[in-house]
C-alpha positions as CSV (number, residue, x, y, z in Angstrom):
1,M,28.5,60.6,-37.2
2,T,25.9,62.1,-39.5
3,E,22.2,61.8,-38.6
4,I,20.6,59.4,-41.0
5,D,17.2,59.7,-42.6
6,R,16.5,56.3,-44.1
7,K,13.5,57.0,-46.3
8,L,15.5,56.3,-49.4
9,S,18.9,54.6,-49.8
10,I,21.0,53.3,-52.7
11,A,21.8,49.6,-52.5
12,P,25.4,48.3,-52.1
13,M,26.4,46.9,-55.5
14,M,29.6,45.0,-56.2
15,D,31.9,46.8,-58.6
16,L,29.5,49.7,-58.8
17,T,29.0,51.7,-55.6
18,D,32.6,52.7,-55.1
19,R,33.7,56.1,-53.8
20,H,33.5,57.7,-57.2
21,D,30.0,56.6,-57.8
22,R,28.9,57.6,-54.4
23,F,30.3,61.2,-54.9
24,F,28.5,61.4,-58.2
25,L,25.2,60.3,-56.6
26,R,25.7,62.8,-53.8
27,C,25.7,65.5,-56.4
28,L,22.2,64.5,-57.2
29,S,20.8,64.2,-53.7
30,E,22.0,65.6,-50.4
31,N,19.9,63.3,-48.3
32,V,19.8,59.8,-49.8
33,L,21.7,57.2,-47.8
34,L,24.7,55.7,-49.7
35,Y,26.2,52.3,-49.2
36,S,29.6,51.0,-50.1
37,E,30.2,47.8,-52.0
38,M,30.4,44.8,-49.8
39,I,33.9,44.4,-48.3
40,T,34.9,41.3,-46.4
41,C,36.0,41.9,-42.8
42,G,39.3,40.1,-43.7
43,A,40.0,42.7,-46.4
44,V,39.3,45.5,-44.0
45,I,41.6,44.0,-41.3
46,H,44.5,42.9,-43.6
47,G,44.1,45.0,-46.8
48,D,44.9,48.5,-47.9
49,R,42.5,50.3,-45.7
50,N,42.9,53.7,-47.2
51,Y,42.1,52.3,-50.7
52,L,39.2,50.1,-49.5
53,L,37.6,52.4,-47.0
54,G,38.6,55.9,-47.9
55,F,35.8,58.3,-49.0
56,N,35.1,61.9,-49.5
57,A,33.5,63.9,-46.7
58,E,30.7,65.0,-49.0
59,E,29.4,61.4,-49.2
60,H,27.8,61.5,-45.8
61,P,25.5,59.9,-44.8
62,V,27.4,56.8,-46.0
63,A,27.3,53.2,-44.7
64,L,29.8,50.4,-45.0
65,Q,28.6,46.9,-45.8
66,L,30.6,44.1,-44.4
67,G,30.7,40.5,-45.4
68,G,31.8,37.8,-42.9
69,S,30.7,35.3,-40.2
70,N,33.4,35.5,-37.6
71,A,32.1,37.6,-34.8
72,E,35.5,38.7,-33.5
73,E,36.7,39.7,-37.0
74,L,33.5,41.6,-37.8
75,A,33.8,43.5,-34.6
76,E,37.3,44.5,-35.4
77,A,36.4,45.5,-38.9
78,A,33.4,47.5,-37.7
79,K,35.7,49.4,-35.3
80,I,38.1,50.2,-38.1
81,A,35.2,51.5,-40.2
82,E,33.9,53.6,-37.3
83,D,37.4,55.2,-37.0
84,F,37.3,56.0,-40.7
85,G,34.1,58.0,-40.1
86,Y,31.3,55.8,-41.6
87,D,27.8,56.4,-40.3
88,E,26.5,52.9,-40.3
89,I,27.8,49.3,-40.4
90,N,25.6,46.9,-42.5
91,L,26.0,43.1,-42.4
92,N,25.4,41.3,-45.7
93,V,23.1,38.4,-45.1
94,G,21.6,38.5,-48.6
95,C,24.2,37.9,-51.4
96,P,23.7,34.5,-53.0
97,S,26.9,34.1,-55.0
98,D,29.0,31.0,-54.9
99,R,32.0,32.9,-53.8
100,V,30.1,34.4,-50.9
101,Q,28.7,31.0,-49.9
102,S,32.2,29.4,-49.9
103,G,33.3,32.1,-47.5
104,R,30.3,31.4,-45.2
105,F,28.7,34.8,-45.5
106,G,25.9,36.4,-47.4
107,A,22.5,34.7,-47.9
108,C,23.6,31.3,-46.6
109,L,23.7,32.9,-43.1
110,M,20.0,32.9,-43.1
111,A,20.2,29.3,-42.1
112,E,22.3,30.2,-39.0
113,P,20.3,32.9,-37.0
114,Q,22.3,32.2,-33.8
115,L,25.6,32.9,-35.6
116,V,24.2,36.1,-37.2
117,A,23.0,37.2,-33.7
118,E,26.5,36.6,-32.3
119,C,28.0,38.6,-35.1
120,V,25.6,41.5,-34.6
121,A,26.0,41.5,-30.8
122,A,29.8,41.6,-31.2
123,M,29.7,44.6,-33.6
124,C,27.2,46.4,-31.4
125,D,29.6,46.0,-28.5
126,A,32.5,47.3,-30.5
127,V,31.0,50.4,-32.0
128,S,28.6,53.2,-31.3
129,L,27.3,53.3,-34.8
130,P,24.0,51.7,-35.9
131,V,24.6,48.0,-36.9
132,T,22.0,47.0,-39.5
133,V,21.3,43.8,-41.5
134,K,20.5,43.4,-45.2
135,T,18.8,40.1,-46.0
136,R,16.3,38.2,-48.2
137,L,12.8,36.9,-47.4
138,G,14.3,33.4,-47.3
139,I,16.6,30.8,-48.9
140,D,15.8,27.5,-50.6
141,D,13.3,25.7,-48.4
142,L,13.6,28.2,-45.5
143,D,11.1,30.4,-47.0
144,N,8.0,31.3,-45.0
145,D,6.9,34.1,-42.7
146,D,7.3,32.0,-39.6
147,Y,11.0,31.4,-40.3
148,L,11.6,35.0,-41.4
149,H,10.0,36.4,-38.3
150,T,11.9,34.1,-36.0
151,F,15.1,35.0,-37.8
152,V,14.5,38.7,-37.5
153,N,13.4,38.4,-33.9
154,E,16.5,36.5,-32.8
155,I,18.9,39.0,-34.4
156,A,16.9,42.0,-33.2
157,K,17.4,40.9,-29.6
158,A,21.1,41.0,-30.3
159,G,20.9,44.7,-31.1
160,C,19.8,45.2,-34.7
161,D,16.7,47.4,-35.0
162,T,17.2,48.4,-38.6
163,W,16.7,46.0,-41.5
164,V,16.9,46.0,-45.3
165,I,14.7,43.3,-46.8
166,H,15.2,42.3,-50.4
167,A,11.6,41.3,-51.2
168,R,12.7,38.0,-52.9
169,K,13.9,34.7,-51.6
170,A,17.3,33.4,-52.9
171,W,18.0,30.0,-54.4
172,L,21.5,29.1,-53.3
173,Q,21.8,26.3,-55.8
174,G,20.7,26.5,-59.4
175,L,20.5,30.3,-59.9
176,S,23.3,32.8,-60.6
177,P,23.5,36.0,-58.6
178,K,22.0,37.9,-61.6
179,E,19.1,35.3,-61.9
180,N,18.5,35.7,-58.2
181,R,17.9,39.4,-58.8
182,D,15.2,38.6,-61.3
183,I,13.7,35.1,-61.2
184,P,12.4,34.7,-57.7
185,P,9.2,36.7,-57.6
186,L,8.9,39.9,-55.7
187,Q,6.7,39.6,-52.6
188,Y,6.3,43.1,-51.2
189,E,3.3,42.1,-49.1
190,R,5.6,39.9,-47.0
191,V,7.8,42.9,-46.2
192,Y,4.7,44.9,-45.3
193,F,3.6,42.0,-43.0
194,L,7.1,42.0,-41.4
195,K,6.7,45.7,-40.5
196,E,3.2,45.1,-39.1
197,T,4.6,42.2,-37.0
198,F,7.5,44.3,-35.7
199,P,6.3,47.9,-35.7
200,H,9.2,48.9,-33.4
201,L,11.8,47.9,-36.0
202,H,12.9,50.1,-38.9
203,I,12.1,48.1,-42.1
204,T,13.5,49.2,-45.5
205,L,12.2,47.4,-48.6
206,N,14.5,46.6,-51.5
207,G,13.9,45.0,-54.9
208,G,12.4,46.1,-58.2
209,V,11.7,49.7,-57.2
210,L,12.1,51.9,-60.3
211,N,11.0,55.5,-59.5
212,I,9.9,58.0,-56.9
213,D,6.2,57.3,-57.3
214,E,6.8,53.6,-56.4
215,T,9.0,54.7,-53.5
216,L,6.2,56.9,-52.1
217,Q,3.7,54.0,-52.4
218,H,5.9,51.7,-50.5
219,L,6.6,54.3,-47.8
220,E,2.9,54.0,-46.8
221,C,3.7,50.5,-45.5
222,V,7.4,50.5,-44.6
223,D,9.9,52.9,-43.2
224,G,12.3,53.1,-46.0
225,V,13.0,52.1,-49.6
226,M,16.3,51.0,-51.1
227,I,16.9,51.3,-54.9
228,G,19.7,49.5,-56.7
229,R,20.2,49.0,-60.4
230,E,17.8,51.7,-61.5
231,A,19.7,54.3,-59.6
232,Y,22.9,53.3,-61.4
233,Q,21.4,53.0,-64.9
234,N,19.2,56.1,-64.7
235,P,20.6,58.2,-61.9
236,Y,19.1,61.5,-62.7
237,F,15.7,60.8,-61.1
238,L,17.6,61.1,-57.8
239,A,17.7,64.9,-58.4
240,E,14.0,65.0,-57.4
241,V,14.2,62.9,-54.2
242,D,15.3,65.6,-51.8
243,K,12.0,67.5,-52.5
244,R,9.6,64.7,-53.1
245,V,10.8,62.0,-50.7
246,F,12.7,64.0,-47.9
247,G,10.5,67.1,-48.1
248,V,13.5,69.4,-48.4
249,S,13.0,72.7,-50.2
250,S,15.9,72.9,-52.6
251,I,16.7,73.8,-56.2
252,Q,16.9,70.7,-58.4
253,P,20.3,70.5,-60.2
254,S,20.2,70.1,-63.9
255,R,22.3,67.5,-65.7
256,T,24.7,70.2,-66.8
257,D,25.0,71.3,-63.2
258,I,25.9,67.8,-62.2
259,V,28.7,67.6,-64.9
260,H,30.2,70.8,-63.6
261,K,30.1,69.7,-60.0
262,M,32.0,66.6,-61.1
263,L,34.8,68.5,-62.8
264,Q,36.6,69.7,-59.7
265,Y,36.3,66.3,-58.1
266,I,37.8,64.7,-61.2
267,E,40.7,67.0,-61.2
268,E,41.4,66.2,-57.5
269,Q,41.1,62.4,-58.2
270,L,43.4,62.6,-61.2
271,S,46.0,64.4,-59.1
272,L,45.8,61.5,-56.7
273,G,46.5,58.9,-59.4
274,A,43.0,57.9,-60.4
275,K,42.1,57.4,-64.1
276,L,39.4,59.4,-65.7
277,S,37.5,56.3,-66.7
278,H,37.3,55.2,-63.0
279,V,35.0,58.1,-62.4
280,T,33.2,58.6,-65.7
281,R,32.1,55.0,-66.0
282,H,29.5,55.8,-63.3
283,M,28.2,58.8,-65.2
284,L,27.2,57.0,-68.5
285,G,23.5,57.0,-67.6
286,L,23.2,60.6,-66.6
287,F,21.5,61.6,-69.9
288,N,19.5,58.4,-70.5
289,G,16.3,59.2,-72.2
290,M,17.5,62.5,-73.5
291,P,18.5,63.5,-77.0
292,G,22.2,63.0,-77.4
293,A,22.4,60.3,-74.7
294,R,24.1,57.8,-77.0
295,R,26.7,60.3,-78.1
296,W,27.4,61.2,-74.5
297,R,28.0,57.5,-73.6
298,R,30.0,56.8,-76.7
299,H,32.3,59.8,-76.2
300,L,33.0,59.0,-72.6
301,S,33.5,55.3,-73.3
302,E,35.9,55.9,-76.2
303,H,37.9,58.8,-74.8
304,A,38.0,58.5,-71.0
305,I,40.2,55.4,-71.3
306,K,42.9,57.1,-73.3
307,P,46.3,57.8,-71.6
308,G,46.3,61.3,-70.1
309,A,42.6,61.9,-70.5
310,G,41.4,64.7,-68.3
311,P,38.3,66.8,-67.5
312,E,38.1,68.2,-71.0
313,V,36.7,64.8,-72.1
314,L,33.7,65.4,-69.9
315,L,33.2,68.9,-71.4
316,E,33.5,67.5,-74.9
317,A,30.9,64.9,-74.2
318,L,28.6,67.5,-72.7
319,A,29.0,69.7,-75.8
320,Q,27.8,66.8,-77.9
321,V,24.6,66.5,-75.8
322,E,24.0,70.3,-75.8
323,S,24.3,70.4,-79.6
324,F,20.9,68.7,-79.9
């Protein structure tokens, strides 16, 4: 198990933070904590484990996010994940999608603190890894500090001392998952207050953070910051976080360095049956804000999907950027 410094992490994002994206992000920062997409405990137990859980050793520190509400199944899935070598198990108590609600997991579990506590206790008993929870400030009418603090306290007593708090409530009816990421207002001060109330807990703030400067401001009030969409759409800012956030003296890789780091990985993945576009789709934002960024995106989008496409496509796209 890798020692985890939680000052900055990348949020679990469905259909985005797969193993290829995580390897790419690791090329940018050696220290940021990476999360998998949410995987249901049923899929872990009954599905293709190597496909669902496999990852590259360079991804450490890396956490698996589980979805579920059956304590026994979550414990079994957590043990499987531990055997695969993950560094943390995170329980999703924050996703507001209809599909998640119908499966009785995600944000709807905020209404069932005793059940969440049972699930956390079962996982803590099953593994030696940290068991953490990602949740919201509240749901629907269960949206005040008294309820949030009671919820956190109940589950903390079951063994969870590390929390990721998305600084918005969630509306389970009437808003789509995308709308729930944008419409409910951000309330950072409530996350700060949670940390003040439970100073012994590790509190990571999530939601709306766009850059390192904002991260450092939040770190004055909480223990960690989690960044999601911005890290996917404009990933290169992560090249600065080892020095500025983690205080590690290191040479910042250039965008060209990152491309060349990815070439060997791409060759390995192609030999294992992956398609080039499975990897390069995560790299489209690497040159955002730079001259030639549009040509980079267009070349990868048009050519990486072609049968037999290989690493040369990446070099061709890079040449188009470097021609500016």
